[in-house]
PDB file with SEQRES, HELIX, SHEET and CRYST1 records, atoms N, CA, C and O in Angstrom:
SEQRES   1 A   54  GLU ALA ILE ARG ALA GLY ASP VAL ILE SER PHE ALA PRO          
SEQRES   2 A   54  GLY GLU LYS HIS TRP HIS GLY ALA GLY PRO LYS THR THR          
SEQRES   3 A   54  MET THR HIS VAL ALA MET GLN GLU ALA MET ASP GLY VAL          
SEQRES   4 A   54  HIS ALA ASP TRP LEU GLU ALA VAL SER ASP GLU GLN TYR          
SEQRES   5 A   54  GLY GLY                                                      
HELIX    1 AA1 ASP A   49  TYR A   52  1                                   4    
CRYST1    1.000    1.000    1.000  90.00  90.00  90.00 P 1           1          
ATOM      1  N   GLU A   1      22.797  39.667 266.202  1.00  0.00           N  
ATOM      2  CA  GLU A   1      21.576  38.904 266.015  1.00  0.00           C  
ATOM      3  C   GLU A   1      21.841  37.816 264.983  1.00  0.00           C  
ATOM      4  O   GLU A   1      22.389  38.082 263.914  1.00  0.00           O  
ATOM      5  N   ALA A   2      21.462  36.637 265.300  1.00  0.00           N  
ATOM      6  CA  ALA A   2      21.635  35.519 264.362  1.00  0.00           C  
ATOM      7  C   ALA A   2      20.637  35.655 263.220  1.00  0.00           C  
ATOM      8  O   ALA A   2      19.464  35.963 263.431  1.00  0.00           O  
ATOM      9  N   ILE A   3      21.120  35.423 262.022  1.00  0.00           N  
ATOM     10  CA  ILE A   3      20.276  35.426 260.830  1.00  0.00           C  
ATOM     11  C   ILE A   3      20.310  34.024 260.262  1.00  0.00           C  
ATOM     12  O   ILE A   3      21.387  33.460 260.062  1.00  0.00           O  
ATOM     13  N   ARG A   4      19.161  33.462 260.002  1.00  0.00           N  
ATOM     14  CA  ARG A   4      19.068  32.077 259.549  1.00  0.00           C  
ATOM     15  C   ARG A   4      18.560  32.005 258.112  1.00  0.00           C  
ATOM     16  O   ARG A   4      17.961  32.951 257.601  1.00  0.00           O  
ATOM     17  N   ALA A   5      18.807  30.879 257.478  1.00  0.00           N  
ATOM     18  CA  ALA A   5      18.349  30.664 256.102  1.00  0.00           C  
ATOM     19  C   ALA A   5      16.870  31.002 255.996  1.00  0.00           C  
ATOM     20  O   ALA A   5      16.062  30.562 256.814  1.00  0.00           O  
ATOM     21  N   GLY A   6      16.526  31.777 254.995  1.00  0.00           N  
ATOM     22  CA  GLY A   6      15.139  32.159 254.769  1.00  0.00           C  
ATOM     23  C   GLY A   6      14.732  33.464 255.421  1.00  0.00           C  
ATOM     24  O   GLY A   6      13.670  34.000 255.106  1.00  0.00           O  
ATOM     25  N   ASP A   7      15.555  33.994 256.328  1.00  0.00           N  
ATOM     26  CA  ASP A   7      15.237  35.267 256.968  1.00  0.00           C  
ATOM     27  C   ASP A   7      15.299  36.399 255.949  1.00  0.00           C  
ATOM     28  O   ASP A   7      16.107  36.360 255.021  1.00  0.00           O  
ATOM     29  N   VAL A   8      14.462  37.388 256.120  1.00  0.00           N  
ATOM     30  CA  VAL A   8      14.488  38.598 255.308  1.00  0.00           C  
ATOM     31  C   VAL A   8      14.857  39.741 256.234  1.00  0.00           C  
ATOM     32  O   VAL A   8      14.231  39.940 257.276  1.00  0.00           O  
ATOM     33  N   ILE A   9      15.868  40.482 255.848  1.00  0.00           N  
ATOM     34  CA  ILE A   9      16.356  41.596 256.662  1.00  0.00           C  
ATOM     35  C   ILE A   9      16.176  42.877 255.861  1.00  0.00           C  
ATOM     36  O   ILE A   9      16.502  42.914 254.674  1.00  0.00           O  
ATOM     37  N   SER A  10      15.670  43.910 256.484  1.00  0.00           N  
ATOM     38  CA  SER A  10      15.558  45.197 255.794  1.00  0.00           C  
ATOM     39  C   SER A  10      16.044  46.302 256.722  1.00  0.00           C  
ATOM     40  O   SER A  10      16.005  46.169 257.945  1.00  0.00           O  
ATOM     41  N   PHE A  11      16.494  47.376 256.128  1.00  0.00           N  
ATOM     42  CA  PHE A  11      17.023  48.514 256.871  1.00  0.00           C  
ATOM     43  C   PHE A  11      16.362  49.780 256.368  1.00  0.00           C  
ATOM     44  O   PHE A  11      15.992  49.885 255.199  1.00  0.00           O  
ATOM     45  N   ALA A  12      16.222  50.726 257.255  1.00  0.00           N  
ATOM     46  CA  ALA A  12      15.690  52.028 256.867  1.00  0.00           C  
ATOM     47  C   ALA A  12      16.714  52.753 255.998  1.00  0.00           C  
ATOM     48  O   ALA A  12      17.916  52.546 256.163  1.00  0.00           O  
ATOM     49  N   PRO A  13      16.260  53.592 255.082  1.00  0.00           N  
ATOM     50  CA  PRO A  13      17.207  54.367 254.276  1.00  0.00           C  
ATOM     51  C   PRO A  13      18.177  55.132 255.175  1.00  0.00           C  
ATOM     52  O   PRO A  13      17.767  55.781 256.138  1.00  0.00           O  
ATOM     53  N   GLY A  14      19.461  55.050 254.852  1.00  0.00           N  
ATOM     54  CA  GLY A  14      20.483  55.760 255.616  1.00  0.00           C  
ATOM     55  C   GLY A  14      20.989  55.032 256.843  1.00  0.00           C  
ATOM     56  O   GLY A  14      21.927  55.504 257.485  1.00  0.00           O  
ATOM     57  N   GLU A  15      20.396  53.886 257.195  1.00  0.00           N  
ATOM     58  CA  GLU A  15      20.851  53.142 258.370  1.00  0.00           C  
ATOM     59  C   GLU A  15      22.141  52.394 258.044  1.00  0.00           C  
ATOM     60  O   GLU A  15      22.184  51.601 257.104  1.00  0.00           O  
ATOM     61  N   LYS A  16      23.196  52.650 258.829  1.00  0.00           N  
ATOM     62  CA  LYS A  16      24.493  52.009 258.612  1.00  0.00           C  
ATOM     63  C   LYS A  16      24.415  50.555 259.075  1.00  0.00           C  
ATOM     64  O   LYS A  16      23.953  50.264 260.178  1.00  0.00           O  
ATOM     65  N   HIS A  17      24.878  49.648 258.209  1.00  0.00           N  
ATOM     66  CA  HIS A  17      24.873  48.226 258.554  1.00  0.00           C  
ATOM     67  C   HIS A  17      25.986  47.532 257.792  1.00  0.00           C  
ATOM     68  O   HIS A  17      26.578  48.111 256.881  1.00  0.00           O  
ATOM     69  N   TRP A  18      26.268  46.306 258.159  1.00  0.00           N  
ATOM     70  CA  TRP A  18      27.401  45.559 257.604  1.00  0.00           C  
ATOM     71  C   TRP A  18      26.911  44.265 256.992  1.00  0.00           C  
ATOM     72  O   TRP A  18      26.043  43.592 257.549  1.00  0.00           O  
ATOM     73  N   HIS A  19      27.467  43.919 255.849  1.00  0.00           N  
ATOM     74  CA  HIS A  19      27.180  42.641 255.187  1.00  0.00           C  
ATOM     75  C   HIS A  19      28.419  41.787 255.334  1.00  0.00           C  
ATOM     76  O   HIS A  19      29.485  42.178 254.858  1.00  0.00           O  
ATOM     77  N   GLY A  20      28.322  40.663 255.959  1.00  0.00           N  
ATOM     78  CA  GLY A  20      29.497  39.813 256.052  1.00  0.00           C  
ATOM     79  C   GLY A  20      29.264  38.582 256.887  1.00  0.00           C  
ATOM     80  O   GLY A  20      28.238  38.425 257.548  1.00  0.00           O  
ATOM     81  N   ALA A  21      30.245  37.720 256.834  1.00  0.00           N  
ATOM     82  CA  ALA A  21      30.216  36.469 257.577  1.00  0.00           C  
ATOM     83  C   ALA A  21      31.114  36.609 258.799  1.00  0.00           C  
ATOM     84  O   ALA A  21      31.606  37.698 259.095  1.00  0.00           O  
ATOM     85  N   GLY A  22      31.321  35.525 259.492  1.00  0.00           N  
ATOM     86  CA  GLY A  22      32.275  35.479 260.589  1.00  0.00           C  
ATOM     87  C   GLY A  22      33.512  34.736 260.146  1.00  0.00           C  
ATOM     88  O   GLY A  22      33.533  34.162 259.057  1.00  0.00           O  
ATOM     89  N   PRO A  23      34.547  34.737 260.972  1.00  0.00           N  
ATOM     90  CA  PRO A  23      35.793  34.074 260.597  1.00  0.00           C  
ATOM     91  C   PRO A  23      35.625  32.585 260.307  1.00  0.00           C  
ATOM     92  O   PRO A  23      36.412  32.010 259.556  1.00  0.00           O  
ATOM     93  N   LYS A  24      34.611  31.959 260.894  1.00  0.00           N  
ATOM     94  CA  LYS A  24      34.430  30.516 260.709  1.00  0.00           C  
ATOM     95  C   LYS A  24      33.090  30.176 260.073  1.00  0.00           C  
ATOM     96  O   LYS A  24      32.662  29.022 260.097  1.00  0.00           O  
ATOM     97  N   THR A  25      32.433  31.169 259.508  1.00  0.00           N  
ATOM     98  CA  THR A  25      31.138  30.948 258.873  1.00  0.00           C  
ATOM     99  C   THR A  25      31.103  31.648 257.520  1.00  0.00           C  
ATOM    100  O   THR A  25      31.928  32.517 257.237  1.00  0.00           O  
ATOM    101  N   THR A  26      30.154  31.268 256.701  1.00  0.00           N  
ATOM    102  CA  THR A  26      29.984  31.916 255.406  1.00  0.00           C  
ATOM    103  C   THR A  26      28.659  32.650 255.368  1.00  0.00           C  
ATOM    104  O   THR A  26      27.804  32.468 256.235  1.00  0.00           O  
ATOM    105  N   MET A  27      28.505  33.474 254.363  1.00  0.00           N  
ATOM    106  CA  MET A  27      27.255  34.192 254.175  1.00  0.00           C  
ATOM    107  C   MET A  27      27.055  34.423 252.690  1.00  0.00           C  
ATOM    108  O   MET A  27      28.007  34.746 251.979  1.00  0.00           O  
ATOM    109  N   THR A  28      25.851  34.264 252.221  1.00  0.00           N  
ATOM    110  CA  THR A  28      25.503  34.627 250.854  1.00  0.00           C  
ATOM    111  C   THR A  28      24.601  35.842 250.927  1.00  0.00           C  
ATOM    112  O   THR A  28      23.604  35.843 251.649  1.00  0.00           O  
ATOM    113  N   HIS A  29      24.947  36.859 250.189  1.00  0.00           N  
ATOM    114  CA  HIS A  29      24.189  38.110 250.202  1.00  0.00           C  
ATOM    115  C   HIS A  29      23.461  38.244 248.871  1.00  0.00           C  
ATOM    116  O   HIS A  29      24.090  38.250 247.813  1.00  0.00           O  
ATOM    117  N   VAL A  30      22.163  38.350 248.923  1.00  0.00           N  
ATOM    118  CA  VAL A  30      21.355  38.614 247.738  1.00  0.00           C  
ATOM    119  C   VAL A  30      20.609  39.912 248.014  1.00  0.00           C  
ATOM    120  O   VAL A  30      19.869  40.011 248.992  1.00  0.00           O  
ATOM    121  N   ALA A  31      20.802  40.896 247.164  1.00  0.00           N  
ATOM    122  CA  ALA A  31      20.182  42.198 247.407  1.00  0.00           C  
ATOM    123  C   ALA A  31      19.369  42.641 246.207  1.00  0.00           C  
ATOM    124  O   ALA A  31      19.758  42.431 245.058  1.00  0.00           O  
ATOM    125  N   MET A  32      18.243  43.252 246.492  1.00  0.00           N  
ATOM    126  CA  MET A  32      17.435  43.908 245.465  1.00  0.00           C  
ATOM    127  C   MET A  32      17.354  45.365 245.871  1.00  0.00           C  
ATOM    128  O   MET A  32      17.009  45.690 247.007  1.00  0.00           O  
ATOM    129  N   GLN A  33      17.673  46.227 244.940  1.00  0.00           N  
ATOM    130  CA  GLN A  33      17.754  47.635 245.293  1.00  0.00           C  
ATOM    131  C   GLN A  33      17.303  48.484 244.123  1.00  0.00           C  
ATOM    132  O   GLN A  33      17.597  48.183 242.967  1.00  0.00           O  
ATOM    133  N   GLU A  34      16.602  49.524 244.430  1.00  0.00           N  
ATOM    134  CA  GLU A  34      16.255  50.487 243.400  1.00  0.00           C  
ATOM    135  C   GLU A  34      16.950  51.799 243.727  1.00  0.00           C  
ATOM    136  O   GLU A  34      17.260  52.073 244.887  1.00  0.00           O  
ATOM    137  N   ALA A  35      17.187  52.587 242.728  1.00  0.00           N  
ATOM    138  CA  ALA A  35      17.804  53.893 242.951  1.00  0.00           C  
ATOM    139  C   ALA A  35      16.713  54.860 243.412  1.00  0.00           C  
ATOM    140  O   ALA A  35      15.718  55.070 242.719  1.00  0.00           O  
ATOM    141  N   MET A  36      16.913  55.431 244.570  1.00  0.00           N  
ATOM    142  CA  MET A  36      15.983  56.428 245.083  1.00  0.00           C  
ATOM    143  C   MET A  36      16.542  57.798 244.715  1.00  0.00           C  
ATOM    144  O   MET A  36      17.642  58.154 245.137  1.00  0.00           O  
ATOM    145  N   ASP A  37      15.809  58.549 243.948  1.00  0.00           N  
ATOM    146  CA  ASP A  37      16.273  59.863 243.488  1.00  0.00           C  
ATOM    147  C   ASP A  37      17.625  59.764 242.800  1.00  0.00           C  
ATOM    148  O   ASP A  37      18.450  60.670 242.921  1.00  0.00           O  
ATOM    149  N   GLY A  38      17.863  58.658 242.069  1.00  0.00           N  
ATOM    150  CA  GLY A  38      19.106  58.481 241.334  1.00  0.00           C  
ATOM    151  C   GLY A  38      20.282  58.025 242.175  1.00  0.00           C  
ATOM    152  O   GLY A  38      21.406  57.976 241.675  1.00  0.00           O  
ATOM    153  N   VAL A  39      20.057  57.686 243.454  1.00  0.00           N  
ATOM    154  CA  VAL A  39      21.138  57.294 244.360  1.00  0.00           C  
ATOM    155  C   VAL A  39      21.054  55.794 244.630  1.00  0.00           C  
ATOM    156  O   VAL A  39      19.997  55.276 244.992  1.00  0.00           O  
ATOM    157  N   HIS A  40      22.167  55.113 244.452  1.00  0.00           N  
ATOM    158  CA  HIS A  40      22.262  53.685 244.755  1.00  0.00           C  
ATOM    159  C   HIS A  40      22.910  53.512 246.128  1.00  0.00           C  
ATOM    160  O   HIS A  40      22.929  54.452 246.922  1.00  0.00           O  
ATOM    161  N   ALA A  41      23.431  52.344 246.411  1.00  0.00           N  
ATOM    162  CA  ALA A  41      24.085  52.056 247.692  1.00  0.00           C  
ATOM    163  C   ALA A  41      25.242  53.015 247.943  1.00  0.00           C  
ATOM    164  O   ALA A  41      25.960  53.395 247.018  1.00  0.00           O  
ATOM    165  N   ASP A  42      25.410  53.395 249.188  1.00  0.00           N  
ATOM    166  CA  ASP A  42      26.528  54.239 249.618  1.00  0.00           C  
ATOM    167  C   ASP A  42      27.477  53.340 250.397  1.00  0.00           C  
ATOM    168  O   ASP A  42      27.278  53.111 251.590  1.00  0.00           O  
ATOM    169  N   TRP A  43      28.519  52.825 249.722  1.00  0.00           N  
ATOM    170  CA  TRP A  43      29.451  51.902 250.363  1.00  0.00           C  
ATOM    171  C   TRP A  43      30.329  52.680 251.321  1.00  0.00           C  
ATOM    172  O   TRP A  43      30.923  53.690 250.942  1.00  0.00           O  
ATOM    173  N   LEU A  44      30.413  52.226 252.539  1.00  0.00           N  
ATOM    174  CA  LEU A  44      31.158  52.923 253.586  1.00  0.00           C  
ATOM    175  C   LEU A  44      32.566  52.373 253.694  1.00  0.00           C  
ATOM    176  O   LEU A  44      33.068  51.747 252.761  1.00  0.00           O  
ATOM    177  N   GLU A  45      33.204  52.606 254.832  1.00  0.00           N  
ATOM    178  CA  GLU A  45      34.601  52.214 255.017  1.00  0.00           C  
ATOM    179  C   GLU A  45      34.764  50.694 255.013  1.00  0.00           C  
ATOM    180  O   GLU A  45      33.853  49.950 255.379  1.00  0.00           O  
ATOM    181  N   ALA A  46      35.942  50.261 254.592  1.00  0.00           N  
ATOM    182  CA  ALA A  46      36.263  48.828 254.628  1.00  0.00           C  
ATOM    183  C   ALA A  46      36.390  48.371 256.079  1.00  0.00           C  
ATOM    184  O   ALA A  46      36.712  49.170 256.958  1.00  0.00           O  
ATOM    185  N   VAL A  47      36.140  47.104 256.326  1.00  0.00           N  
ATOM    186  CA  VAL A  47      36.262  46.528 257.663  1.00  0.00           C  
ATOM    187  C   VAL A  47      37.643  45.889 257.774  1.00  0.00           C  
ATOM    188  O   VAL A  47      38.043  45.111 256.909  1.00  0.00           O  
ATOM    189  N   SER A  48      38.366  46.217 258.837  1.00  0.00           N  
ATOM    190  CA  SER A  48      39.704  45.657 259.039  1.00  0.00           C  
ATOM    191  C   SER A  48      39.609  44.206 259.507  1.00  0.00           C  
ATOM    192  O   SER A  48      38.550  43.751 259.941  1.00  0.00           O  
ATOM    193  N   ASP A  49      40.731  43.484 259.412  1.00  0.00           N  
ATOM    194  CA  ASP A  49      40.767  42.110 259.924  1.00  0.00           C  
ATOM    195  C   ASP A  49      40.432  42.080 261.405  1.00  0.00           C  
ATOM    196  O   ASP A  49      39.760  41.159 261.869  1.00  0.00           O  
ATOM    197  N   GLU A  50      40.895  43.082 262.158  1.00  0.00           N  
ATOM    198  CA  GLU A  50      40.616  43.137 263.602  1.00  0.00           C  
ATOM    199  C   GLU A  50      39.117  43.316 263.855  1.00  0.00           C  
ATOM    200  O   GLU A  50      38.552  42.639 264.714  1.00  0.00           O  
ATOM    201  N   GLN A  51      38.476  44.213 263.122  1.00  0.00           N  
ATOM    202  CA  GLN A  51      37.035  44.414 263.274  1.00  0.00           C  
ATOM    203  C   GLN A  51      36.262  43.169 262.848  1.00  0.00           C  
ATOM    204  O   GLN A  51      35.267  42.801 263.471  1.00  0.00           O  
ATOM    205  N   TYR A  52      36.727  42.536 261.792  1.00  0.00           N  
ATOM    206  CA  TYR A  52      36.082  41.345 261.247  1.00  0.00           C  
ATOM    207  C   TYR A  52      36.203  40.160 262.190  1.00  0.00           C  
ATOM    208  O   TYR A  52      35.330  39.292 262.229  1.00  0.00           O  
ATOM    209  N   GLY A  53      37.298  40.130 262.952  1.00  0.00           N  
ATOM    210  CA  GLY A  53      37.518  39.033 263.896  1.00  0.00           C  
ATOM    211  C   GLY A  53      38.315  37.901 263.297  1.00  0.00           C  
ATOM    212  O   GLY A  53      38.365  36.812 263.869  1.00  0.00           O  
ATOM    213  N   GLY A  54      38.942  38.132 262.156  1.00  0.00           N  
ATOM    214  CA  GLY A  54      39.678  37.076 261.470  1.00  0.00           C  
ATOM    215  C   GLY A  54      41.137  37.015 261.786  1.00  0.00           C  
ATOM    216  O   GLY A  54      41.848  36.159 261.258  1.00  0.00           O  
TER     217      GLY A  54                                                      
END                                                                             
């Protein structure tokens, strides 16, 4: 799904998602997050160059 300047994206707690750009595009990520029950972001596995498309 294309995300454009000014769009607001939200995810349900526990929903796996990826933050990143494409090989020929950039992305700026601004996040506001609170700790729910003392838990912050759960960073998952790194994305390989093949998965990234670069």
